C-alpha positions in Angstrom: 16.3 107.8 -35.0 15.0 106.8 -31.7 12.6 108.7 -29.8 11.7 108.2 -26.3 8.1 107.9 -26.0 6.5 110.1 -23.3 5.1 107.4 -20.6 3.1 109.1 -17.9 3.3 105.8 -16.0 7.1 106.5 -15.1 6.4 110.1 -13.5 6.0 108.4 -9.7 9.2 106.8 -10.2 11.4 109.6 -11.4 9.7 111.6 -8.7 10.9 109.1 -6.3 14.4 109.4 -7.9 14.7 113.3 -8.0 14.2 113.8 -4.2 17.1 111.5 -3.1 19.1 113.1 -5.7 18.5 116.5 -4.7 19.0 115.9 -1.3 22.5 114.2 -1.6 23.4 117.3 -3.7 22.3 119.4 -1.1 24.1 117.5 1.5 27.4 117.6 -0.3 27.1 121.5 -1.1 26.7 121.6 2.8 29.6 119.7 3.7 31.6 121.5 1.1 30.4 124.8 3.1 31.3 123.6 6.5 34.7 122.5 5.0 35.2 125.9 3.8 33.9 127.7 6.9 36.4 125.4 9.2 39.2 126.6 6.7 38.2 130.1 6.9 38.1 129.9 10.8 41.2 128.2 10.9 42.9 130.9 8.5 41.5 133.5 10.6 43.1 132.2 13.8 46.1 131.9 12.0 46.0 135.5 11.3 44.9 136.8 14.5 47.9 135.0 16.0 50.2 136.4 13.5 48.8 139.8 14.5 49.4 139.6 18.0 52.8 138.4 17.7 53.5 141.3 15.2 52.1 143.4 18.0 54.5 142.2 20.7 57.7 142.4 18.2 58.6 145.9 19.4 58.4 144.8 23.1 60.4 141.4 22.1 62.9 143.8 20.4 63.2 145.9 23.0 64.1 143.1 25.1 66.6 142.0 23.3 68.3 145.3 23.0 68.5 145.5 26.8 69.5 142.0 27.2 72.3 142.9 24.2 73.3 146.1 26.2 73.5 144.1 29.4 75.5 141.5 27.7 78.1 144.5 26.1 78.3 145.9 29.6 79.7 142.5 31.2 81.8 142.0 28.6 83.3 145.6 28.8 83.8 144.9 32.7 85.8 141.5 32.0 89.3 142.6 32.2 91.6 141.4 29.5 94.1 138.7 29.9 97.2 140.9 30.2 95.3 143.1 32.8 94.3 139.8 34.6 97.9 138.3 34.4 99.3 141.9 35.9 96.9 141.6 38.9 97.9 138.2 39.5 101.5 138.9 39.7 100.5 141.8 42.2 98.4 139.6 44.4 101.3 136.9 44.3 103.7 139.4 45.4 101.6 140.6 48.2 101.0 137.0 49.3 104.7 136.8 49.5 105.4 139.7 51.1 102.7 138.9 54.1 104.3 135.0 54.2 108.0 136.7 54.2 106.9 139.0 56.8 105.2 136.2 59.1 108.7 134.1 58.8 110.7 137.3 59.9 108.5 137.6 63.0 108.1 134.3 64.2 110.7 132.3 62.4 108.3 129.7 61.2 107.3 129.1 57.6 103.5 128.4 57.7 101.0 128.0 54.9 99.9 130.9 52.5 98.9 133.7 54.8 96.2 135.3 51.8 93.5 132.9 50.7 92.4 135.3 48.2 90.7 138.6 47.8 86.9 138.0 48.3 84.5 140.0 46.0 84.0 143.1 46.9 80.4 145.0 46.3 79.0 148.4 46.4 79.0 150.4 49.5 75.5 150.8 51.7 76.1 154.1 53.4 72.4 154.6 53.5 72.1 151.5 55.2 70.4 152.8 58.8 69.1 149.4 59.7 68.4 149.5 63.6 71.3 148.7 65.8 71.4 148.0 69.7 74.1 151.0 69.3 74.2 154.4 67.8 77.3 155.4 66.0 79.2 157.4 68.7 78.1 154.4 71.2 79.8 151.8 68.9 82.7 154.0 68.3 83.2 154.7 72.4 82.7 151.0 72.6 85.5 149.8 69.9 87.6 152.4 71.6 87.0 150.9 74.8 87.8 147.5 73.8 90.9 148.6 72.1 92.5 150.1 75.0 91.7 147.3 77.1 94.4 145.4 74.8 98.2 145.5 75.6 100.5 146.0 72.5 101.1 142.0 72.5 97.3 141.3 72.1 96.8 144.1 69.6 99.7 142.5 67.1 98.1 139.0 67.6 94.8 140.4 66.4 96.8 142.0 63.6 98.4 139.1 62.5 95.3 137.1 62.9 93.4 139.4 60.6 96.1 139.2 58.1 96.5 135.4 58.3 92.6 134.6 58.3 92.0 137.3 55.6 89.7 139.5 57.8 90.9 142.9 57.4 87.7 144.8 56.8 86.8 147.7 54.2 85.1 150.2 55.7 83.4 153.5 53.8 82.6 156.8 55.1 80.7 159.3 52.8 82.1 162.5 52.0 79.1 165.2 51.1 78.4 168.3 49.2 77.2 171.1 51.6 74.7 172.2 52.4 72.8 169.7 50.2 74.7 166.7 51.9 74.6 165.0 48.7 77.2 161.8 48.8 80.3 162.9 46.4 82.8 160.4 47.8 83.7 157.8 50.3 86.5 157.6 52.5 88.0 153.7 52.3 89.4 152.9 55.7 90.8 149.7 57.0 89.7 147.9 60.1 90.9 145.2 62.2 88.3 142.9 63.7 88.8 141.2 67.2 87.7 137.8 68.2 85.3 139.3 70.6 83.3 141.2 67.9 84.6 144.7 68.5 86.7 146.7 66.1 90.2 148.0 66.9 90.3 151.5 66.3 92.9 152.9 64.0 95.0 155.2 66.7 95.3 151.9 68.5 97.0 149.5 66.0 98.5 151.9 63.1 101.3 152.7 65.2 102.2 149.2 66.3 101.7 147.8 62.6 104.2 150.6 61.3 106.8 149.5 63.8 106.2 145.8 63.1 106.5 146.3 59.3 103.0 145.1 59.1 101.2 148.7 57.8 102.3 148.1 54.2 100.6 144.5 54.4 97.2 146.3 55.4 97.3 149.1 53.1 98.2 146.4 50.1 95.2 144.4 51.0 93.0 147.4 51.3 94.0 148.8 48.1 93.0 145.7 46.0 89.7 145.3 48.1 89.0 148.9 46.8 90.2 148.1 43.2 87.3 145.4 43.1 84.8 147.9 44.6 85.6 150.6 41.9 85.4 147.8 39.4 81.9 147.0 40.6 80.8 150.7 40.8 82.1 151.4 37.3 80.1 148.3 35.9 77.0 149.8 37.4 77.8 153.2 36.0 78.0 154.8 39.6 79.7 158.0 39.4 81.5 158.1 42.8 85.2 158.6 43.7 86.8 156.7 46.4 89.6 158.1 48.7 92.5 155.7 49.6 95.4 156.6 51.8 99.0 155.2 50.8 101.3 155.0 53.5 104.9 156.0 53.4 106.0 152.4 54.3 103.7 151.3 51.1 105.5 154.1 49.3 108.6 152.6 49.8 108.0 149.0 49.2 109.6 149.2 46.2 108.5 145.5 44.9 105.2 145.9 45.7 104.7 149.5 44.5 106.4 148.8 41.3 103.7 145.9 40.6 101.1 148.1 41.4 102.1 150.8 38.9 101.8 148.4 36.4 98.6 147.1 37.6 97.1 150.6 37.5 99.1 151.1 33.9 96.9 148.2 32.7 93.7 149.5 34.2 93.5 153.0 33.1 89.9 153.6 34.0 90.7 153.2 37.6 91.9 156.8 37.4 88.5 157.9 37.3 87.4 156.9 40.4 90.3 156.6 42.5 92.0 159.3 44.9 95.1 158.8 46.7 95.9 160.3 50.0 99.0 161.4 51.3 100.0 162.6 54.8 101.0 166.3 55.0 104.3 165.2 56.7 105.1 162.6 54.1 104.7 165.6 51.4 106.9 168.1 53.5 109.7 165.5 53.9 109.9 166.0 50.1 111.7 162.5 49.8 113.2 162.0 46.1 111.8 158.6 45.8 108.2 159.4 47.1 108.2 162.3 44.5 109.3 160.3 42.0 106.2 157.5 42.8 103.7 160.5 43.0 104.5 161.7 39.8 104.0 158.0 38.6 100.8 158.0 39.9 99.7 161.2 38.6 101.2 160.4 35.0 98.6 157.6 34.9 95.7 160.1 35.7 95.0 159.8 39.3 94.2 162.7 41.6 95.9 163.2 44.7 94.6 164.7 48.4 96.6 165.8 51.3 95.3 164.9 54.7 96.5 164.8 58.5 97.1 168.6 58.1 99.0 169.9 61.0 100.0 173.3 59.8 98.7 176.0 57.5 101.8 176.9 55.7 100.9 175.5 52.4 103.1 175.5 48.9 100.1 175.9 46.9 102.0 175.7 43.3 103.7 172.9 44.4 100.7 171.1 45.7 98.9 171.9 42.4 101.9 170.9 40.4 101.9 167.4 41.8 98.0 167.3 41.0 96.8 167.5 44.4 93.4 168.6 43.8 91.8 168.0 47.4 93.1 169.0 50.9 91.4 167.7 54.2 91.7 169.8 57.2 89.9 168.8 60.7 86.9 170.8 61.4 88.1 172.2 64.8 91.3 173.2 62.9 89.4 175.4 60.5 87.2 177.1 63.4 90.4 177.7 65.3 91.8 179.2 62.3 89.3 181.3 61.1 88.9 182.7 64.8 92.5 183.7 64.9 94.6 181.6 66.9 98.1 180.9 65.9 97.2 180.6 62.2 99.4 182.5 59.6 97.0 184.8 57.9 93.3 185.2 57.4 91.1 182.1 56.3 89.5 183.7 53.4 93.0 184.4 52.0 93.9 180.8 52.5 90.6 179.4 51.1 90.9 181.6 47.9 94.3 180.6 47.3 93.0 176.8 47.3 90.3 177.8 44.9 92.9 179.5 42.7 95.2 176.7 42.6 92.0 174.3 41.7 92.1 172.5 45.2 88.9 171.6 46.9 88.9 172.1 50.5 87.3 169.3 52.5 86.3 169.7 56.2 86.7 166.5 58.2 85.5 165.2 61.5 82.3 167.2 61.4 80.2 165.9 64.4 77.6 168.4 65.5 75.0 170.7 63.4 76.7 173.8 65.5 80.0 172.9 64.0 78.3 172.7 60.6 76.6 175.9 61.1 80.1 177.5 61.6 82.0 176.1 58.7 79.1 176.7 56.4 79.8 180.5 57.4 83.0 180.0 56.2 82.1 178.8 52.9 82.9 175.4 53.1 81.0 173.2 50.7 82.3 169.7 50.9 82.7 167.9 54.5 83.1 164.7 56.2 82.0 163.4 59.6 79.8 161.5 61.9 77.2 163.9 61.4 76.7 162.6 57.7 77.6 159.2 58.2 79.8 156.9 60.3 82.4 154.2 58.6 80.6 151.2 57.7 81.7 147.8 56.4 81.1 147.7 52.6 78.2 145.7 52.0 79.8 142.3 50.0 82.7 142.7 52.8 80.4 142.1 55.6 78.9 139.1 53.8 82.2 137.7 52.6 
């Protein structure tokens, strides 16, 4: 057995070895702690980032839900292939009719009369931007410009508007009373002239009718209105649109058949469209007209009676044909209520309207005094320059 003898002479050397060794061990421990600290900080940073992401998760999910809702609305607004094919068929028929009418009038076959319907946007009736002319001044200016044209010039303007697809869609608000909140919009066609004025309807409607062009104007207006309604429904706007259908359009068998097919393929339009007919057309009680009206109401569309010239209403017949609105000019209501030549007291007539679920709309209200008289008669819906002039629909103006 070997025993290491104790030798005090080695102590200094051992001491010299111990100090560096301890230093190396301490350095190793320090390095290990530093590495552990760096790893801990990195892990803490990762945890902090993860916590922040978790905190943002509800907002991100909400954003995704909004995007999905928007995508669903967009998909819902897209017409199916069958409806699109039907619409194209009707548009092709409209273009063919316009082109045929041009050939009949001029004896010359030109290119396509209609280049296609521009996208129609939402109305902007509240757009009260400054203008060099007030509403009455603009109306007077347009009336004067229209009167300065002879019949030949007016027809030339109509043909140009149809050929260049310039028939404009104008909208006038219909409001509840006395609040004056917008309930509906009346859709009107207007013919712009080369000098920037607008032909007033009383100057061109009869000429267009005599020349067989009024149905072309009406048909174009109908399809621009359909695009506007689609936009309003896509944006979930609860508003209705009144659109007049002339007797000439009702008698255009080929177009009206295609139009009925188109409406049947787009049932949602019945919620927003109200078709207007003149009292004279309904009084004529034409069999074909009554059948066409029935076809519209079977699809769920509501009807309105306008251009009223007498107060001898068959309330039961109107209600049976689904007439839900009757428009009467304000001055006629005033004369009627004051006695005049009206057959019976106004309150009785107004009561009959209500009993048959027909809303009376007073139109052409232009002054506060006129409105005050109508409010005393219990009128609750009105239309006229007092509440807003007809304005060109926004995207139609931009088109």
